[in-house]
C-alpha positions, -999 to 999 in steps of 0.1 A, spaced: -22 -55 -95 -15 -40 -129 -8 -6 -144 -32 8 -170 -35 42 -186 -64 63 -172 -76 95 -189 -95 125 -178 -95 162 -190 -69 169 -163 -44 140 -170 -36 109 -190 -11 86 -175 -6 51 -159 -22 42 -126 -21 10 -107 -53 -10 -104 -67 -42 -90 -100 -61 -88 -116 -66 -54 -149 -78 -40 -173 -61 -15 -158 -61 20 -121 -58 8 -116 -24 24 -133 -34 57 -113 -66 60 -80 -47 55 -92 -19 78 -85 6 49 -109 36 54 -131 48 26 -129 86 32 -157 95 8 -185 78 -11 -193 41 -6 -179 6 -8 -187 -19 -36 -219 -39 -31 -235 -70 -48 -255 -46 -69 -223 -35 -88 -226 -66 -111 -213 -72 -146 -245 -57 -162 -244 -25 -141 -224 6 -150 -187 1 -143 -175 16 -111 -142 22 -93 -129 33 -59 -98 55 -62 -72 66 -37 -68 103 -27 -37 106 -49 -56 94 -80 -84 120 -72 -58 148 -68 -40 139 -101 -70 130 -124 -99 149 -108 -84 180 -92 -103 207 -75 -136 189 -71 -153 161 -53 -143 129 -72 -175 111 -63 -197 107 -94 -170 118 -118 -158 95 -146 -126 85 -162 -117 62 -191 -91 35 -195 -69 31 -226 -76 -1 -245 -50 -29 -240 -51 -66 -248 -79 -83 -228 -88 -49 -214 -111 -30 -237 -115 8 -234 -141 15 -208 -156 43 -187 -157 41 -149 -177 61 -124 -159 69 -91 -181 58 -63 -156 61 -34 -122 74 -23 -98 55 -1 -64 59 14 -49 27 -1 -12 31 -11 20 11 -16 33 -4 17 70 -2 10 88 32 9 109 17 -19 78 19 -41 65 53 -53 45 67 -23 25 90 -46 13 65 -72 -24 69 -82 -44 37 -75 -79 25 -83 -98 -6 -75 -126 -22 -95 -155 -45 -86 -143 -81 -94 -177 -90 -109 -170 -65 -137 -137 -81 -146 -137 -83 -184 -120 -117 -186 -137 -135 -158 -120 -146 -126 -90 -169 -133 -76 -169 -97 -83 -154 -64 -64 -140 -34 -86 -141 -4 -81 -119 27 -96 -132 60 -97 -113 92 -99 -136 123 -90 -135 160 -88 -173 161 -54 -191 159 -42 -197 123 -41 -235 122 -78 -241 128 -88 -212 106 -66 -226 78 -80 -261 82 -116 -249 81 -110 -229 50 -93 -258 32 -122 -281 40 -148 -255 29 -130 -247 -4 -123 -284 -11 -160 -291 -7 -168 -265 -33 -139 -270 -57 -121 -303 -51 -84 -302 -62 -82 -264 -58 -46 -253 -50 -43 -231 -19 -14 -213 -2 -17 -194 31 3 -164 43 -1 -142 73 -6 -107 59 10 -90 88 41 -111 83 41 -102 46 40 -65 55 68 -70 80 89 -88 53 83 -61 28 97 -35 53 128 -55 61 150 -34 39 137 -1 54 141 -15 90 177 -25 82 185 10 68 169 25 99 190 3 122 222 11 102 214 48 102 208 48 139 241 29 145 262 53 125 244 82 141 254 69 176 289 62 163 292 98 150 280 112 183 305 90 202 334 101 180 323 137 183 322 133 221 356 118 222 370 146 201 354 172 222 368 155 254 402 155 238 401 192 230 388 201 265 415 179 281 442 195 260 430 230 268 428 222 305 464 207 306 477 237 287 460 262 311 473 243 341 508 243 326 507 281 320 495 286 356 524 265 370 549 284 348 536 317 360 
């Protein structure tokens, strides 16, 4: 994931982007709310295409259906200026609330990556236990590219770890909320007890 300037008539600012292959959104169960997913036809020689999130569409292509619209990227080292056509809109966004929740995001077809693919992160959805899946993947990749380095992570665990700070803050907030309610209850009990004792004392005196 990087940030790169995108330009349209409505806006010119940075937006996060990443390169993915067909099936990425289905594997992560991220809905494409309009348009279509990447296919094998979106190859290097085809027109450049992108899938944007709804926030990108709102900022850069407001007031219209983003599908079929175009935007340009600002030239940077290894990333020449290029025009992309929007073929889909998704709901992808940053996971952690510590990251900007309203950041525009776009994804590109990896076969159109200008530098060629230097490394990959592969997402695999499976109902099978992790050890046999990992072993099978290692064997298959080793048969294609002997000596390829591989690391495996459980994506759900990665999400959980990224939310650890938020969960800790939620627990602390809840704890102090309960403590505040307890102190308020004790204070209210003290006031009512004092008022009751005072009223009883007045009645006895009378």
